[in-house]
C-alpha positions, 0 to 999 in steps of 0.5 A: 193836458200832459197826462191826457196826451200820455193816456191818449197815446197809450190807448191808441197804441193798445187799440192798434195792437188789439185791432191790427196785430196778431200774436207774432206781430204784437211781439215783433212790433214791440221789439221794433219800438224798443230798438227804434228807441235805442237807435234814436237815443244813441245817434240823435246827438251825432246827427244833430251835431252834423247839422248844427256844425253846418248852420242848419236846424239850430235848436230844432236839430236835436228833436228833429234828428231824434224823430227822424232816426226813430221813425226811420229805424221803426219803419225799416225794422217793422217792414223787415219783420214781416218778411223774417217772421214768415207764417203767423203763430196761432195759439188761440184768441186768449193768447193773441188778446193777452199779447196785444194788451201787454205789448200794446201797453209797453209799446204805448209807454215807450212811444209816449215817453219818446214823444215827451222827450221830443217835446222837452227838447223843442226850442219852444215854451209849451204853455198848454202842453208840457213844460217842467220849468215855466218861464215865469217861475224860478228854476228849482231842479228838485221840484219839476212840474212833471206829469204823474206818469213821467214816461219820459223819465222812464224811457230815458232811464231805460236807455240809461240802463242799456247804455251802461249795460249791454251797449256800454261804450267809453261814455255812458248816457247816464253820466253825460246826460244825468237828469236828462229830461229836467236838463232839457226843460231847464235849457229852454227857460231863456227862450223868451230872452232869445237865449238858444238851447244849443251851442257848438259842441266844443264851445265849453273848455276847461284849463289843463289839469296841471293848472288845478282849475277845480279849487275848494273855497271856504266862505265864512257864511256859505261853507266850502264850495268847489269853484270850476274855471270854465271857458265859453267860446264866443264864436258863432254856434256854427263855428263851434262856439256859444254865441248865436247873434251878437254877444254871448248871452246865457243864464246860470242854469245852462251850466252844470257839473256832472259828478260821480262817486269819489274814486270812480270819476276817472272815467265816464262810465256808470252813473252820474249826478247833475249838480247845478251852480250856486253862483259866480266867484269873482275877486275871491267873493261869491256872487250868489245867483238864481239859476234863471238869472243871466250871467253878466259877462262884463262884470262877472267873468274873470277874463277873456283870451282868444275869444274864449270867456273865462268864468269861475263857477261855484258848486256845492259838491254832494257828499262823496261825489267828485266832478267828472264833466262840466256841461253847457246847454243841451249838447256841449261839455268838457271832460274833467275826469282825472281832475282833483278838487284842491284847496285854493292857494295864491299860487294856484289862482296866480297860475290860472290868471297868468293863463289868461295873459298867455299868447 
């Protein structure tokens, strides 16, 4: 079904270019699609956060903001292009046909990719359309049910190149949204259990760097894992927290660690790698959990203070990689740049636990 949608969008886009566009309009329309894609990826989170912080939109805020920004920028630039280009350049029928086919194909791929990105962010489980991690199956990030033409991965990868290239800022999309498409689909896995896909942007916090919250634990039968002390706000989503109605509920796959090449993790530039948890550490023991399993906040948390629930989450760090950020759901994250994984000690654990008692 998904591949049929992709091919239909590409064919319809190519038909539009062939029937409606001449040489110049083919080029300007393709450029407009590219710029609208860049604008949608660049600003949808900011627009969605504005709505979420005021209690509007919920899980629909992010895909809705993406669609609105894309359509607005496309319509604005496409209308302006007709006035800027002026007279049409005519190089003959072969050139016009070639431009329509090539630009239509590229534009169709971009447009189809954007459609699939939006489908992946929607807070619904698409049983017949597009769902990389079905709710009735275990979550295996390395084995998504991706279409043969993974145009959403292509489009997200294209924007990742842009975000760390000509439009680079202090944060790179390829770091903060490593494995962007799979992450969106995994976040929807708990919708049947009434678990939201979004949270307040400041809902996830990390202890101060001086407290050494990233510790290395060695377990006899599991090897060495990095254990990250992370806090989740139990306030409502509109108030910046992670709870929608009632107590905080989430599954392990909604947490992930973003790693970068060791020695390059002091900034959020370049490219990152998403690392998924192995389980929860409590009282020095590793409680292994599947990613789709709920976290029991009553028995698996290490404590609570000022309506922030604290957990020790275990990750297996890839070789040569170090943590740069900890993320929760679609849109919340805490900066870990400059934090160093350190072998645990009774003094470190005591300092972290004492923090829970501080007023």
